[in-house]
C-alpha angles and dihedrals in degrees: 000000000000090000090056091059091052092050092049091048091050092049092048091050092048091051091046092054093041090057090057099254094132099071115117102176134032105240124202092209090227119130115205118195117191119186114237124187111234136153089268094063099028117135094227092056097046119111122242128212093244125013 
């Protein structure tokens, strides 16, 4: 009988999330990528084909 309660709880949670009740923030779905100069993309540290 205890397993039945777990199954019902899992089904209820799945329905709850499927209906969209798990969203915390309203997202604009826009990704903004700004280039920043760091040591990882610095020209002096980049590798060349032949030294």
